C-alpha positions as CSV (number, residue, x, y, z in Angstrom):
1,M,-8.6,-42.3,-14.8
2,I,-4.9,-43.0,-14.3
3,V,-4.3,-46.6,-13.5
4,G,-0.5,-46.7,-13.5
5,I,2.6,-44.6,-13.9
6,G,6.2,-45.6,-14.5
7,V,9.5,-43.9,-14.9
8,D,13.0,-45.2,-15.7
9,L,16.5,-43.7,-16.0
10,V,19.3,-45.3,-18.0
11,D,23.0,-44.5,-18.0
12,I,23.7,-44.4,-21.7
13,A,27.4,-45.3,-21.6
14,R,26.7,-48.2,-19.3
15,F,23.8,-49.4,-21.5
16,E,26.0,-49.2,-24.6
17,R,28.8,-51.2,-22.9
18,T,26.2,-53.8,-21.9
19,L,25.0,-54.1,-25.5
20,A,28.6,-54.4,-26.8
21,R,29.4,-57.1,-24.2
22,T,26.1,-59.0,-24.9
23,P,25.1,-58.4,-28.5
24,R,22.1,-60.8,-28.3
25,L,20.4,-58.3,-26.0
26,L,19.7,-56.2,-29.1
27,T,17.4,-58.8,-30.6
28,R,15.9,-59.7,-27.2
29,L,15.0,-56.1,-26.2
30,F,14.2,-54.3,-29.4
31,A,11.8,-54.7,-32.4
32,P,13.6,-55.1,-35.8
33,A,12.9,-51.4,-36.8
34,E,14.5,-50.1,-33.5
35,R,17.8,-52.1,-33.7
36,P,19.7,-49.8,-36.1
37,L,19.1,-46.7,-33.9
38,A,21.9,-44.9,-32.1
39,G,22.8,-46.0,-28.6
40,R,21.2,-43.0,-26.9
41,S,17.9,-43.6,-28.8
42,L,18.0,-47.3,-27.8
43,A,18.7,-46.4,-24.2
44,A,15.6,-44.0,-24.2
45,R,13.5,-46.8,-25.8
46,Y,14.7,-49.3,-23.2
47,A,13.8,-46.7,-20.5
48,A,10.3,-46.3,-22.1
49,K,9.8,-50.1,-22.1
50,E,10.8,-50.4,-18.4
51,A,8.6,-47.5,-17.5
52,L,5.7,-49.2,-19.3
53,I,6.2,-52.4,-17.3
54,K,6.2,-50.3,-14.1
55,A,3.0,-48.6,-15.2
56,L,1.4,-52.0,-15.8
57,G,2.4,-53.1,-12.4
58,G,4.6,-56.0,-13.6
59,S,5.8,-57.9,-16.7
60,D,3.2,-60.7,-16.8
61,G,2.4,-61.3,-20.5
62,V,4.8,-58.6,-21.7
63,H,7.5,-59.4,-24.2
64,W,10.1,-56.8,-25.0
65,T,10.0,-57.2,-28.8
66,E,6.3,-56.7,-28.8
67,I,6.8,-53.2,-27.6
68,E,8.0,-50.8,-30.2
69,I,8.3,-47.0,-29.8
70,V,7.6,-45.2,-33.0
71,P,7.1,-41.5,-33.7
72,D,3.8,-40.1,-35.0
73,A,3.8,-37.6,-37.9
74,G,4.7,-34.8,-35.5
75,G,7.7,-36.7,-34.0
76,K,6.0,-37.6,-30.7
77,P,6.8,-41.1,-29.5
78,W,4.0,-43.7,-29.0
79,F,3.8,-47.4,-28.3
80,A,3.1,-49.9,-31.0
81,L,2.1,-53.1,-29.1
82,T,1.5,-56.5,-30.5
83,G,0.8,-60.1,-29.4
84,S,0.5,-61.0,-25.7
85,T,1.8,-57.6,-24.7
86,A,-1.2,-55.8,-26.4
87,D,-3.5,-58.4,-24.8
88,A,-2.0,-57.8,-21.3
89,V,-2.5,-54.0,-21.7
90,A,-6.1,-54.5,-22.8
91,A,-6.8,-57.0,-20.0
92,K,-5.8,-54.3,-17.5
93,G,-8.5,-52.0,-18.9
94,I,-5.9,-49.6,-20.3
95,G,-7.1,-47.6,-23.2
96,I,-4.6,-44.8,-23.4
97,L,-0.8,-44.8,-22.9
98,H,1.2,-41.6,-22.8
99,V,5.0,-41.7,-23.2
100,S,7.7,-39.1,-22.9
101,M,11.4,-39.8,-23.5
102,S,14.5,-37.7,-23.4
103,H,18.3,-38.1,-23.3
104,D,20.9,-35.6,-22.2
105,A,24.2,-35.4,-20.2
106,G,24.8,-39.2,-20.6
107,L,21.3,-40.2,-19.3
108,A,18.1,-41.3,-20.9
109,I,14.8,-41.1,-19.2
110,A,11.2,-42.1,-20.0
111,Y,7.9,-41.5,-18.2
112,V,4.7,-43.5,-18.9
113,V,1.1,-42.8,-17.8
114,A,-1.5,-45.5,-18.3
115,E,-5.1,-44.4,-18.4
116,G,-8.1,-46.6,-18.0
117,S,-10.5,-46.7,-21.0
118,R,-13.5,-44.5,-20.8
119,P,-16.0,-47.4,-20.3
120,E,-13.9,-48.5,-17.3
121,A,-14.0,-45.0,-15.8
122,E,-17.8,-44.9,-16.3
123,R,-18.2,-48.3,-14.7
124,D,-16.2,-47.3,-11.7
125,A,-17.8,-43.9,-11.2
126,P,-20.4,-43.4,-8.5
127,A,-24.0,-43.6,-9.8
128,G,-25.0,-40.4,-11.6
129,A,-21.5,-38.9,-11.5
130,A,-20.2,-37.2,-14.6
131,V,-17.0,-38.7,-15.9
132,P,-14.8,-35.9,-17.3
133,R,-12.8,-36.5,-20.5
134,T,-9.1,-36.6,-19.9
135,H,-8.1,-36.1,-23.6
136,P,-9.6,-34.3,-26.6
137,V,-12.1,-36.1,-28.8
138,L,-10.5,-36.0,-32.2
139,P,-12.3,-36.9,-35.4
140,N,-10.7,-39.4,-37.8
141,P,-7.6,-40.5,-35.7
142,P,-4.6,-41.5,-37.8
143,A,-4.7,-45.3,-38.4
144,V,-1.5,-47.1,-37.2
145,A,-1.4,-50.8,-36.2
146,G,-1.7,-51.6,-32.6
147,G,-0.4,-48.4,-31.2
148,F,-1.4,-46.0,-28.4
149,G,-0.7,-42.3,-29.3
150,N,0.0,-39.3,-27.2
151,D,-3.3,-38.0,-28.5
152,G,-5.1,-40.7,-26.6
153,W,-6.3,-42.8,-29.5
154,V,-6.0,-46.5,-29.6
155,R,-4.8,-46.9,-33.2
156,E,-5.9,-50.0,-35.2
157,G,-5.2,-51.0,-38.7
158,G,-3.0,-49.3,-41.2
159,D,0.8,-49.4,-41.4
160,A,3.1,-48.8,-38.4
């Protein structure tokens, strides 16, 4: 069950000028592994973080540096969440986060869909109703610390 969606659009040149004018934003907005990336990639990650906050319905308990966007083995982006941000997502009953990012023609965009966990969907369904699966059941999901993958797995343990 979709519990939230968010989208954000960033003007890359304006974003780069803002970072140049206020360098401390780099450490306030991005996890250490994200900071060396090119401006267009940072703008897309900023858009993804903003879209996540919109999908959550607000920023309570969310800290920018606790949201990291990392690629899976196939290059698809996913969220690696830690600390109070991971707690805030779990408290909202979100079990799956989907993220899509792109940049072109001087703009970066990101779209996030937050899905409730299967137990939440079953709890909220009318008595006797079948709850359809919204993502494939995959055996042995890859283990990555605190992340939500595009394949719908909440990843725990392992290295990010």
